[in-house]
C-alpha positions in Angstrom: -0.3 -0.3 -0.4 2.8 2.1 0.8 4.8 1.7 -2.5 1.0 2.7 -4.1 0.9 5.3 -2.4 4.4 6.9 -3.4 3.7 6.6 -6.7 0.3 8.1 -6.6 2.2 11.5 -4.4 5.3 11.4 -7.6 2.5 11.1 -11.1 0.8 14.3 -8.7 3.9 16.2 -7.8 5.1 16.0 -11.7 1.6 17.1 -13.0 2.1 20.0 -10.4 5.5 20.4 -12.2 4.4 20.8 -15.6 0.9 22.5 -15.1 0.8 26.6 -15.6 -2.3 28.6 -14.9 -4.0 29.7 -17.8 -3.0 33.0 -17.7 0.1 34.7 -17.1 2.0 31.1 -17.7 3.5 30.5 -13.8 4.5 27.4 -12.3 2.1 25.9 -10.1 4.9 25.2 -7.1 6.8 27.8 -5.9 9.0 29.2 -3.2 11.6 25.6 -3.5 14.8 26.2 -2.6 18.4 24.8 -1.8 18.9 23.8 1.9 21.1 25.1 4.1 23.5 22.6 5.5 24.5 23.1 8.9 27.4 21.1 11.1 27.5 20.8 15.1 31.4 20.7 14.8 33.9 23.2 12.5 36.6 20.8 13.6 36.5 16.8 14.2 39.0 15.1 16.2 37.8 12.0 16.3 38.5 9.5 19.7 39.0 5.9 19.4 38.7 5.7 23.2 34.4 6.9 22.8 33.6 4.5 19.3 29.5 5.1 20.1 29.3 8.3 21.1 28.4 10.9 17.9 31.1 12.6 16.8 29.6 15.3 13.8 25.8 15.8 13.3 24.7 17.0 9.9 21.8 19.4 10.0 19.5 21.2 6.9 16.2 22.9 6.1 14.4 23.1 3.1 12.0 25.9 2.2 8.5 24.4 2.2 7.3 24.2 -1.0 4.2 26.1 -2.1 1.6 25.0 -4.7 -2.1 24.9 -4.8 -2.0 22.0 -3.4 0.0 21.7 -0.5 3.1 19.2 -0.7 4.8 17.9 2.4 8.0 18.2 2.7 8.6 14.9 3.4 8.5 14.2 -0.3 11.2 15.8 -1.7 14.2 13.2 -1.7 17.2 14.1 0.2 20.8 12.9 -0.7 24.3 13.6 1.5 26.8 13.4 -0.5 31.1 13.4 1.1 33.8 13.9 -1.2 37.8 15.1 -0.6 37.2 17.2 -3.6 35.3 20.2 -3.1 34.4 20.7 -6.5 32.2 17.2 -5.7 34.1 15.9 -9.5 34.5 12.4 -7.6 32.1 11.4 -5.5 33.1 9.5 -2.2 29.8 8.2 -0.3 26.1 9.1 -1.3 23.2 8.5 1.4 19.8 9.0 0.8 17.5 10.6 4.1 14.2 11.2 4.8 15.1 13.1 8.0 17.0 16.8 8.4 19.8 15.2 9.6 22.3 13.0 10.2 24.8 11.8 12.6 27.8 10.0 12.8 29.8 8.3 15.7 33.3 8.3 16.1 34.1 4.9 14.6 31.1 5.4 11.6 33.1 8.5 10.4 36.7 6.7 11.0 36.1 4.0 9.3 34.5 6.6 6.4 37.4 8.5 6.2 40.0 5.9 6.1 37.7 4.5 3.4 38.4 8.1 1.5 42.1 7.5 1.7 42.8 9.8 5.2 45.8 9.0 6.9 45.5 8.6 10.8 46.0 11.6 13.0 46.8 13.8 9.7 43.7 16.7 9.7 42.1 16.4 6.6 39.3 18.7 5.0 36.2 16.6 4.4 33.5 18.0 2.4 29.5 17.4 2.1 26.5 18.8 0.5 22.4 18.2 0.3 20.9 17.6 -2.9 17.3 17.6 -3.0 14.8 17.1 -5.9 11.0 16.4 -6.1 10.8 13.9 -8.8 12.7 12.4 -11.1 14.1 14.1 -14.2 13.4 17.3 -12.3 16.1 19.6 -11.5 18.3 18.8 -8.7 18.2 21.7 -5.7 22.1 21.7 -4.1 22.7 22.8 -0.7 25.8 25.4 0.2 29.2 22.6 0.4 30.2 22.2 3.9 33.9 21.5 4.8 34.8 20.3 7.8 38.5 19.2 9.2 38.8 15.9 10.6 41.6 13.7 12.1 41.1 10.4 11.8 42.5 7.5 14.1 44.7 4.0 13.5 41.3 1.1 14.0 42.5 -0.7 17.5 40.8 -3.4 16.4 42.1 -5.8 13.5 38.5 -5.4 11.7 39.3 -9.5 10.3 35.3 -10.1 10.6 31.7 -8.6 10.4 29.2 -11.1 12.5 26.2 -11.7 11.4 23.9 -10.9 13.9 20.1 -12.5 14.5 17.4 -9.9 14.7 17.4 -9.1 18.4 21.2 -10.0 18.4 20.2 -12.9 20.9 22.8 -14.9 18.4 25.6 -14.8 16.2 25.9 -18.0 13.8 28.1 -16.6 10.8 30.8 -14.2 10.0 32.2 -13.0 7.0 36.1 -12.0 6.8 38.2 -9.2 5.5 40.8 -11.0 3.9 42.6 -8.9 2.0 41.8 -5.9 4.2 40.4 -4.2 2.0 36.8 -3.4 3.8 35.6 -6.1 1.7 34.2 -9.0 3.5 32.8 -12.3 2.4 31.5 -15.7 3.7 29.1 -18.4 3.3 26.4 -18.6 5.7 23.1 -21.2 6.7 20.0 -18.8 6.5 16.2 -19.3 6.2 14.2 -17.6 3.7 13.6 -13.9 5.2 15.8 -14.7 7.1 16.6 -11.1 9.4 20.0 -9.9 10.1 22.8 -7.4 11.0 26.3 -7.2 10.6 28.8 -5.8 13.4 32.3 -5.2 14.3 31.7 -8.3 17.3 29.8 -10.6 18.1 28.2 -8.4 21.1 24.4 -6.3 20.1 27.0 -2.8 22.2 29.2 -3.7 19.1 31.0 -0.3 18.0 29.8 -1.0 15.0 26.3 -2.2 13.8 25.4 -2.4 10.1 22.2 -2.9 9.3 19.7 -1.7 6.3 18.2 1.6 4.8 16.3 0.4 1.9 16.1 3.5 -0.5 14.3 2.5 -3.9 12.8 -0.5 -3.1 17.1 -1.5 -2.7 17.7 -3.8 -0.3 21.2 -4.3 -0.1 22.1 -1.0 1.0 24.2 -0.7 4.2 23.9 1.7 6.6 24.7 1.9 10.5 23.1 5.0 11.8 20.9 4.6 15.2 17.9 4.7 12.4 19.1 1.6 10.8 16.5 -1.3 10.1 17.8 -5.0 9.9 19.2 -6.6 6.8 17.0 -9.8 5.2 17.3 -12.2 2.7 14.6 -13.4 0.5 15.8 -16.4 -1.0 17.2 -18.2 2.2 19.4 -21.6 2.1 22.9 -21.9 1.7 24.6 -18.4 0.6 27.6 -16.6 -0.5 27.4 -13.0 1.5 29.5 -10.6 0.6 29.5 -6.7 2.2 31.4 -3.6 0.9 31.6 -1.3 4.1 33.5 1.0 1.6 30.8 1.4 -0.8 28.1 0.7 1.4 26.4 -2.2 0.2 25.8 -6.4 0.4 25.0 -9.0 -1.8 23.8 -12.4 -1.7 24.5 -15.7 -4.2 22.7 -18.8 -3.4 24.8 -21.5 -3.5 23.2 -24.6 -5.4 25.8 -27.5 -5.2 29.2 -27.5 -4.4 30.7 -30.9 -6.6 34.2 -32.6 -6.8 36.6 -32.8 -9.6 39.8 -34.4 -11.1 41.2 -36.9 -12.6 39.1 -40.1 -10.7 35.7 -38.3 -12.6 37.3 -37.0 -15.5 36.8 -33.3 -14.4 32.9 -33.9 -14.1 31.4 -30.7 -12.8 28.4 -33.1 -11.2 29.5 -36.4 -11.3 30.5 -36.0 -7.5 28.2 -33.9 -5.3 29.5 -32.4 -2.0 26.5 -33.2 0.8 25.6 -30.3 3.3 25.0 -31.5 7.0 23.0 -28.8 8.4 23.6 -29.9 12.2 27.4 -30.1 11.6 27.7 -27.2 9.0 30.4 -29.0 6.8 30.2 -30.4 3.5 31.0 -34.1 2.4 31.7 -36.0 -0.3 33.0 -39.6 -1.2 35.7 -40.0 -3.3 37.1 -43.2 -5.3 40.7 -43.2 -6.5 42.6 -45.8 -8.4 46.3 -43.4 -8.3 47.3 -40.2 -7.0 45.6 -37.2 -8.2 48.3 -35.5 -10.6 46.5 -32.2 -10.7 44.9 -32.3 -8.0 41.0 -31.6 -6.9 39.0 -28.5 -7.5 36.0 -28.2 -5.4 33.2 -25.9 -7.8 30.7 -23.8 -6.6 27.1 -24.4 -8.5 29.6 -26.3 -11.4 31.2 -22.9 -12.6 35.0 -23.1 -13.5 35.1 -19.9 -12.5 34.2 -20.1 -8.8 35.9 -22.5 -7.0 38.1 -24.2 -4.2 41.3 -24.9 -4.7 45.3 -24.7 -3.6 46.2 -22.3 -1.0 50.0 -22.5 0.8 48.7 -23.7 4.0 48.3 -27.5 4.2 44.5 -28.7 5.1 43.2 -24.8 3.9 41.5 -24.3 0.6 41.1 -20.8 -1.1 38.5 -19.6 -2.8 39.1 -18.4 -6.1 37.2 -16.5 -9.5 39.9 -17.1 -12.1 42.1 -19.6 -12.9 44.7 -21.5 -10.5 45.4 -24.7 -9.2 44.2 -27.5 -7.3 44.1 -28.6 -4.3 46.5 -31.8 -3.9 45.2 -35.1 -3.4 47.0 -38.4 -3.5 45.3 -40.9 -1.5 44.2 -44.1 -3.1 41.0 -45.6 -2.1 37.8 -45.1 -0.8 37.5 -41.2 1.2 35.7 -38.8 2.6 36.7 -35.3 1.7 35.1 -32.7 4.2 34.9 -29.5 3.6 34.7 -26.4 6.7 33.4 -23.0 5.5 32.8 -21.8 9.1 35.3 -19.8 9.2 36.0 -17.3 6.3 39.7 -16.2 7.1 40.7 -20.1 6.4 38.2 -22.8 4.6 39.7 -25.7 5.5 39.5 -29.5 4.1 40.2 -32.6 5.4 40.1 -36.5 4.3 39.0 -39.5 6.2 39.6 -43.0 5.3 36.5 -45.0 4.9 
């Protein structure tokens, strides 16, 4: 019902925008101007000892649109843009908002400016502005550009993991890892359809950073860490590959339909030896019978794809996730064995072999 109401409101706005009085040709909507942007501080010294305290609040106001029918100010679509460039030739982050303010804690703002390339303990300039519009294909209104000096701190936590919390933070069944320490986290999870979750920097309801969602234009794959966040959710369910990018403030999911083992022993078939998922033990298993050591090793394909699989790593018993051509992991056993794949810790995907 809300979506229908939204489209009706947009339709009314567009009609008002293009309609004119019969005499004089004056627009039906008047007194619309750019937002006036202000901030709670002129300089921000971010502090690692108070990560959840508010470090910076941005506030703005816009004139209320006047027309033959009153238009609520809430119908104006508002976006806050951040950049390290006063001209906004390059926009570092865009946040769609409903209220007339946005706040960042020390931890949230620190994460954002570090992603922009800020150097810890060095004062650098962050630019912000507000962009408003009544409807698509309508002229944008830009606020004044706000310039603030921000000094970042060195992250105090290793940031290896994001923990997947359930809707009430009573359980943290899965975790994602940034193996390259680049702000992109991924991992494999088992979730029911319509499962509600958050991503947290610690396995605690009091985590310094909690990412939820704030769907914009129906897009559920938005990450948002404000206090007015929603939960994230998956409409798919099942065994999923999740990826969260805290630089782009987005997340994605891919359904893992199959895992299958391939090698010389089955003529490099993509489907002859599927793995079975044990939901209770949270591991994948497959029975492998060989008559000679695998000359080229084995791979575990995801969704029967040669471009998405588990292959060799430099650590024994650990396999890496690849999306391009890479070596297979060694398998020199002869006979019938059980191959076990444990993906619970995305920092190190582990495999083991047991004689049957």
